[in-house]
C-alpha positions in Angstrom: -36.1 -13.4 30.3 -38.7 -13.6 27.5 -37.5 -10.1 26.4 -33.9 -11.3 26.2 -35.0 -14.4 24.2 -36.8 -12.1 21.8 -33.7 -9.9 21.3 -31.6 -13.0 20.7 -34.0 -14.4 18.1 -34.3 -11.1 16.4 -30.5 -10.7 16.0 -30.1 -14.3 15.1 -32.5 -14.0 12.2 -31.4 -10.5 11.2 -27.7 -11.6 10.8 -28.3 -15.0 9.2 -26.8 -14.3 5.8 -26.5 -16.8 3.0 -23.1 -15.7 1.6 -19.7 -15.2 3.2 -19.5 -12.7 6.0 -17.1 -11.0 8.3 -17.6 -12.2 11.9 -17.7 -9.2 14.3 -18.7 -10.9 17.5 -21.7 -12.1 19.5 -24.8 -10.4 20.8 -24.5 -9.3 24.4 -27.8 -9.7 26.3 -28.3 -9.6 30.0 -24.5 -9.0 30.5 -23.9 -12.4 28.8 -22.6 -13.0 25.3 -24.9 -15.2 23.1 -22.7 -17.1 20.6 -25.8 -18.4 18.8 -26.6 -14.8 17.9 -23.6 -14.0 15.8 -23.2 -10.4 14.6 -21.7 -10.2 11.0 -21.3 -8.1 7.9 -22.0 -9.7 4.5 -18.8 -9.7 2.5 -20.8 -8.6 -0.6 -22.0 -5.5 1.3 -18.6 -4.3 2.5 -18.2 -2.1 -0.6 -21.3 -0.2 0.6 -18.9 1.4 3.0 -19.0 1.9 6.8 -18.1 3.8 9.9 -16.1 2.7 13.0 -16.5 5.4 15.7 -15.9 5.8 19.4 -14.0 7.7 22.0 -10.2 7.4 22.4 -9.2 4.1 24.0 -12.5 2.2 23.3 -11.1 -0.3 20.8 -11.5 1.2 17.4 -8.1 0.1 16.3 -8.7 -3.5 17.4 -11.9 -3.5 15.5 -10.1 -2.3 12.4 -7.5 -5.0 12.9 -10.2 -7.7 13.3 -11.9 -6.7 10.1 -8.7 -6.4 8.2 -7.7 -9.9 9.2 -10.9 -11.5 8.0 -10.9 -9.5 4.8 -7.3 -10.7 4.1 -8.3 -14.3 4.9 -11.2 -13.9 2.3 -8.7 -12.8 -0.4 -9.6 -9.1 -0.2 -6.8 -6.5 -0.2 -6.8 -4.0 2.6 -5.3 -0.5 3.0 -5.1 1.3 6.3 -3.3 4.3 7.8 -1.4 3.2 10.8 -1.3 6.4 12.7 0.0 5.2 16.1 1.9 2.2 14.8 -0.4 -0.2 16.6 -1.5 -2.1 13.5 2.0 -3.3 12.5 1.4 -6.4 14.7 -1.1 -7.7 12.1 1.9 -9.2 10.3 2.8 -11.4 13.3 0.9 -14.2 15.0 -0.9 -13.2 18.2 0.1 -14.2 21.7 -2.0 -16.7 23.5 -3.1 -16.1 27.1 -5.6 -17.5 29.5 -7.6 -14.3 29.6 -7.7 -14.1 25.9 -8.9 -17.7 25.4 -11.5 -17.3 28.2 -13.0 -14.3 26.4 -13.0 -15.9 22.9 -14.6 -19.1 24.3 -17.6 -17.1 25.7 -18.4 -15.6 22.3 -17.9 -18.9 20.3 -14.6 -17.8 18.6 -12.1 -20.4 17.7 -8.9 -18.4 18.2 -5.8 -19.5 16.3 -2.6 -17.3 16.4 -2.2 -16.1 12.8 -0.1 -13.5 11.0 -1.2 -11.9 7.7 0.7 -10.8 4.6 1.5 -7.1 5.1 3.3 -4.3 3.2 4.6 -1.3 5.1 4.7 2.1 3.5 5.8 5.6 4.6 5.0 8.9 3.0 8.1 10.1 1.2 10.1 7.5 3.1 9.7 9.4 6.3 9.4 6.5 8.7 9.8 2.7 8.3 8.3 1.6 5.1 8.5 1.7 1.3 8.4 5.3 0.2 5.1 6.6 -1.2 5.1 9.7 -3.3 2.8 11.5 -5.7 3.6 14.1 -8.3 2.2 17.6 -8.1 0.6 17.1 -11.5 -1.4 14.1 -10.5 -2.3 15.5 -7.1 -4.1 18.4 -8.7 -5.1 21.9 -7.7 -8.1 21.1 -5.6 -6.4 18.7 -3.2 -3.4 20.9 -3.0 -5.5 23.9 -2.2 -7.1 21.9 0.7 -3.6 21.1 2.1 -2.4 24.7 1.7 -5.6 26.2 3.3 -6.3 28.4 0.3 -9.5 30.4 -0.1 -11.8 30.2 -3.2 -10.0 32.9 -5.1 -6.6 31.5 -4.4 -7.8 27.9 -5.3 -9.1 29.3 -8.6 -5.8 30.9 -9.3 -4.0 27.7 -8.5 -6.3 25.9 -11.0 -5.3 28.4 -13.6 -1.6 27.7 -12.9 -2.2 24.0 -13.4 -4.1 24.7 -16.6 -1.2 26.7 -18.0 1.3 24.0 -17.0 -0.8 21.3 -18.6 -1.2 23.2 -21.8 2.5 24.0 -22.1 3.7 20.5 -21.3 5.3 21.7 -18.1 5.2 18.6 -15.9 4.9 19.4 -12.2 6.7 16.7 -10.4 7.7 18.4 -7.1 7.3 21.7 -5.2 10.2 23.4 -7.0 8.4 22.8 -10.3 5.3 24.5 -9.1 7.3 27.4 -7.6 9.1 27.8 -10.9 5.8 28.1 -12.9 4.3 30.6 -10.5 7.5 32.7 -10.5 7.5 32.6 -14.3 3.9 33.7 -14.6 4.5 36.7 -12.4 7.6 37.8 -14.2 7.7 40.3 -17.0 8.2 37.5 -19.5 5.4 35.3 -18.2 2.6 37.8 -17.6 1.5 37.8 -21.2 1.1 34.1 -21.2 -2.0 34.3 -18.9 -3.3 37.7 -20.2 -6.1 36.0 -22.2 -7.1 33.8 -19.2 -7.5 36.7 -16.7 -4.0 36.8 -15.4 -2.5 36.0 -12.0 -2.3 38.7 -9.5 1.0 39.2 -7.7 -0.7 39.3 -4.4 -2.4 35.9 -4.9 0.8 34.4 -6.3 2.6 35.7 -3.2 0.1 34.0 -0.9 0.5 30.7 -2.8 4.3 30.9 -2.8 4.4 31.7 0.9 2.1 28.8 1.6 4.3 26.5 -0.4 7.3 27.6 1.7 5.5 26.8 4.9 4.4 23.5 3.4 8.0 22.6 2.5 9.1 23.5 6.0 6.7 20.8 7.3 8.7 18.3 5.3 6.4 18.1 2.3 9.3 18.2 -0.2 9.8 14.5 0.5 6.1 13.6 -0.4 6.1 14.9 -3.9 8.2 13.6 -6.8 9.0 10.4 -8.6 8.7 7.4 -8.7 5.0 8.0 -8.1 3.2 5.3 -6.2 1.0 3.1 -8.4 -2.2 2.4 -6.5 -2.6 -0.9 -8.3 0.1 -2.2 -5.9 -2.4 -2.0 -3.1 -4.4 -4.9 -4.7 -2.2 -8.0 -4.3 -2.6 -11.5 -2.9 -0.2 -13.9 -1.4 -1.0 -17.6 -0.9 -4.7 -16.8 -1.4 -4.8 -14.0 1.2 -5.2 -10.4 0.5 -2.2 -8.2 1.2 -2.7 -5.7 4.0 -1.0 -2.3 3.2 -0.2 -0.1 6.1 0.8 3.5 5.7 2.8 4.9 8.6 1.8 8.4 9.6 4.4 9.8 12.0 4.0 13.3 13.5 0.4 13.5 12.5 -0.2 16.5 14.7 2.4 18.6 12.6 0.7 18.1 9.2 -2.8 16.6 9.6 -4.2 18.2 6.4 -1.4 16.7 4.3 -2.0 13.2 5.6 -5.7 13.1 5.2 -5.6 14.8 1.8 -2.9 12.4 0.6 -5.2 9.5 1.6 -8.0 11.2 -0.5 -5.6 11.3 -3.4 -5.1 7.5 -3.1 -8.9 7.1 -3.3 -9.3 9.5 -6.2 -6.5 7.7 -8.1 -8.1 4.3 -7.5 -11.4 5.7 -8.8 -9.8 7.0 -12.0 -8.0 3.7 -12.7 -10.3 0.9 -11.7 -12.9 -0.4 -14.2 -16.6 -0.7 -13.3 -17.5 -4.1 -11.8 -20.9 -3.4 -10.4 -22.1 -5.6 -7.6 -19.6 -8.3 -6.6 -19.4 -11.2 -4.2 -16.5 -9.6 -2.4 -14.7 -6.2 -2.8 -11.3 -5.9 -4.5 -10.0 -3.5 -1.8 -11.3 -2.1 1.5 -9.9 1.3 2.5 -9.8 2.3 6.1 -9.7 6.0 6.5 -8.5 6.7 10.1 -8.8 10.1 11.8 -11.4 10.9 9.2 -12.3 14.2 10.8 -9.0 15.7 9.5 -10.2 15.3 6.0 -13.4 17.3 6.6 -12.2 20.0 8.8 -12.4 23.5 7.1 -13.3 21.9 3.8 -15.2 23.9 1.2 -18.6 22.7 -0.1 -17.1 21.9 -3.4 -14.5 19.7 -1.8 -17.1 17.9 0.3 -19.2 17.4 -2.8 -16.3 15.7 -4.5 -15.7 13.5 -1.5 -19.3 12.5 -1.4 -19.3 11.8 -5.2 -16.1 9.6 -4.9 -17.6 7.6 -2.0 -20.8 7.1 -3.9 -19.3 6.0 -7.1 -16.2 4.1 -6.0 -18.3 1.2 -4.7 -19.1 0.2 -8.3 -15.3 -0.2 -8.8 -15.3 -2.8 -6.1 -13.8 -0.6 -3.4 -15.2 -0.3 0.1 -14.4 2.7 2.4 -14.6 2.7 6.2 -14.2 6.0 8.0 -12.7 5.7 11.4 -13.3 8.6 13.8 -14.6 9.6 17.2 -18.2 10.5 16.5 -20.5 10.3 13.4 -20.8 14.1 13.5 -17.2 14.2 12.3 -18.5 13.0 8.9 -20.7 15.2 6.8 -24.3 14.1 6.3 -23.9 13.6 2.6 -21.1 11.1 3.2 -22.6 9.5 6.4 -25.8 8.8 4.4 -23.8 6.4 2.2 -22.2 4.3 4.9 -24.1 1.0 5.2 -22.3 -0.5 8.2 -21.9 1.1 11.6 -19.7 -0.1 14.5 -20.1 2.4 17.3 -17.9 2.0 20.3 -18.4 3.9 23.6 -19.1 7.6 23.6 -18.6 9.9 26.6 -20.9 12.6 27.8 -18.7 14.6 30.2 -19.4 18.0 28.6 -22.3 19.7 26.9 -20.7 19.2 23.6 -20.2 15.5 24.4 -23.9 15.3 25.2 -24.9 17.0 22.0 -22.7 14.6 20.0 -24.3 11.6 21.8 -27.8 12.7 20.9 -26.7 13.3 17.3 -25.2 9.8 17.2 -28.3 8.1 18.5 -30.4 9.9 15.9 -28.5 8.2 13.1 -29.3 4.6 14.2 -32.4 2.7 13.2 -35.1 2.4 15.8 -34.5 -0.4 18.4 -35.5 -1.6 21.8 -32.3 -0.1 23.3 -32.0 3.2 25.1 -29.0 4.1 23.0 -28.2 7.2 24.9 -27.6 5.1 28.0 -26.1 2.0 26.2 -23.5 4.0 24.3 -22.1 5.4 27.5 -22.0 2.0 29.2 -20.2 0.0 26.5 -17.0 -1.7 27.7 -13.7 -1.9 25.8 -14.1 -4.3 22.9 -17.9 -3.8 22.8 -19.9 -1.9 20.2 -23.4 -1.2 19.0 -23.6 -2.6 15.5 -26.0 -2.3 12.5 -25.0 -3.2 9.0 -26.6 -3.6 5.6 -28.0 -7.1 4.9 -27.8 -8.8 1.6 -31.0 -7.2 0.4 -29.8 -3.7 1.2 -31.9 -3.2 4.4 -30.4 -2.3 7.8 -30.0 -5.2 10.3 -31.3 -5.0 13.9 -29.2 -2.9 16.2 -27.1 -5.2 18.3 -25.0 -4.6 21.5 -22.0 -6.7 20.5 -19.0 -8.2 22.2 -16.4 -8.1 19.5 -14.0 -10.9 18.6 -10.3 -10.7 19.4 -7.8 -10.3 16.5 -5.7 -13.4 15.9 -2.6 -11.4 15.0 -0.4 -9.6 17.5 -2.3 -6.9 19.4 0.8 -4.7 19.8 3.3 -3.1 17.4 5.8 -5.3 15.6 9.4 -4.9 16.6 11.7 -2.5 14.7 13.7 -5.5 13.4 10.6 -7.2 12.1 9.5 -4.1 10.3 12.9 -3.5 8.8 13.1 -7.1 7.6 9.6 -6.9 6.0 10.4 -3.6 4.2 13.8 -5.0 3.0 12.1 -8.1 1.6 9.3 -6.2 -0.2 9.4 -6.4 -4.0 8.2 -2.7 -3.9 11.3 -1.6 -2.0 13.5 -1.5 -5.1 10.7 -0.1 -7.2 10.1 3.0 -5.1 13.1 3.7 -2.9 15.4 5.5 -5.3 14.3 9.1 -6.1 14.1 10.1 -9.8 14.5 13.7 -10.8 13.8 13.8 -14.5 13.4 17.0 -16.6 10.2 18.8 -15.6 8.8 22.3 -15.4 11.8 23.7 -13.4 14.4 22.5 -15.9 12.3 23.4 -18.9 11.6 27.0 -17.8 15.3 27.5 -16.8 16.4 26.1 -20.2 13.9 28.4 -22.0 15.1 31.5 -20.3 18.7 30.4 -20.9 18.0 29.7 -24.6 16.4 33.1 -25.0 19.3 34.8 -23.4 21.8 32.9 -25.6 19.8 33.7 -28.7 19.7 37.4 -27.9 23.4 37.4 -27.3 24.1 35.5 -30.5 22.0 38.0 -32.5 23.8 40.9 -30.8 27.2 39.5 -31.7 26.2 38.8 -35.2 24.9 42.3 -35.7 28.2 43.7 -34.3 30.2 41.5 -36.6 28.1 42.5 -39.6 28.6 46.2 -38.9 32.4 45.7 -38.4 32.6 44.0 -41.8 30.5 46.6 -43.7 32.5 49.3 -45.7 32.0 52.8 -44.5 29.1 54.6 -46.3 28.4 58.3 -46.3 25.8 59.2 -43.9 22.4 59.6 -45.6 20.4 62.8 -45.3 18.3 62.6 -42.1 14.6 62.3 -42.6 11.8 61.9 -40.2 10.5 58.4 -39.8 8.9 56.2 -37.1 11.5 54.7 -34.8 11.4 50.9 -34.8 11.0 49.6 -31.2 13.5 47.1 -30.0 12.2 43.6 -29.4 11.1 42.9 -25.9 12.6 40.0 -24.0 9.3 38.1 -24.4 9.4 38.6 -28.2 13.1 37.5 -28.3 12.3 34.4 -26.4 9.2 33.5 -28.3 11.0 34.1 -31.6 13.9 32.0 -30.7 14.4 28.5 -32.2 14.6 27.0 -28.8 11.1 28.3 -27.8 9.6 27.2 -31.1 11.0 23.7 -30.5 9.5 23.8 -27.0 6.1 24.9 -28.3 6.1 22.1 -30.8 7.0 19.4 -28.2 4.5 20.7 -25.5 2.1 18.0 -24.6 -1.7 18.3 -24.8 -3.6 19.3 -21.7 -3.8 16.7 -19.0 -7.2 15.1 -18.5 -8.3 15.8 -14.9 -11.1 14.2 -13.0 -12.4 14.4 -9.4 -10.4 16.9 -7.2 -8.6 18.0 -10.4 -6.3 15.0 -10.0 -4.6 14.0 -13.3 -5.6 10.7 -14.8 -2.6 8.5 -15.4 -2.0 6.9 -18.8 -0.7 3.4 -17.9 
């Protein structure tokens, strides 16, 4: 009993923060919750990032919902990928029951059914939500290479293609624009354009083009284009509450790399656009990165380095990132080392690999009086082992915690409720109608057409001139060097249309992390 009292006092003191905090739950000691020993995360430390981990069905999604609710109530905007559709209920008040109230009473939670302001999004409009799109130009070569599964040589070549397009003012809005530029650079007319930069081999171009075809077959055509989503729309408030933005991810198993990499684009875009704010009382936005292992699978070292750099630096922009996955080993060490808060749900040890993952997880926690290898396999649903960063930046005591219950609906919202919310959204009119303005595809087609028309006009003018000339006696033949006919490239470059194109070409786009283009707003 004395030992239990010591644990209670340690946790009570370790989580007694002065500022605002997110209430996670109550310490569980001797199979009984201890409401006086509340387990919390300081709001000012949420932008030091975190990890929510645990086996399937152990309550990770409900933990995410619980945190998102309290962040919203504190005026902090939230973004989360709603992979299974379970989070949509956060927009509706929860349903009271005797079982629920009995649980909340034991942990000292005053439960009040509450819905929270929510925006629903869908990639490319595939699903129920406001369409979210990105242009190929802003997505950049590094993220696109990750999606396409390109090797280092192919990624380098794709970077060269983007460099050329940037230099020539060939805006890449969608996949047909990128295909047009690649086809041009491997044609007789386009090969000379990259000669000084090392050229683009036909074999590599073929691999990239085939990858783009497979990518398009997965439905990716809908994800790229305009209007491009403005990530500033993720940071909104309504009636003092932060808006929770949920991105629906249907058919995740068919295109996992696209979804995870698209989320990384959102983070990179936020990083580019947001000003430095340093340490703040509360973050501007908290970004929950669900199924995080998909982002890191088969990633190159350079890609992982860019992720680590983004996570490290974006906290100074007032953005917190929580990775949600099954085990900490899904997250690379250089990223895991930057995650200040840990909410670890139950792990299973049914196989040798499970046992290895369990040992690795235990090794990442601060020392404690718990036998974590045993505790982590005994956690019930809605329970977790928690340690966070206190207001001084030090880890709090490890606490076996019974988590609070979300106050919103712990089930998906109905189809009618979702449709009504999307229809009422001010962003619906802003992003629903597709825009297809002049870009690389149209410019290259026009350039080729203009060159052909110029060549035809010159040929007709020459024929007309010859027809109008009086006949002259043929001069004595004499040996001389034969003038070579202009090549098609020379004809096009010499044409007035091409000269006008060259004069109007924009300067090279400034690219930051992941090669993503920085927007000029």
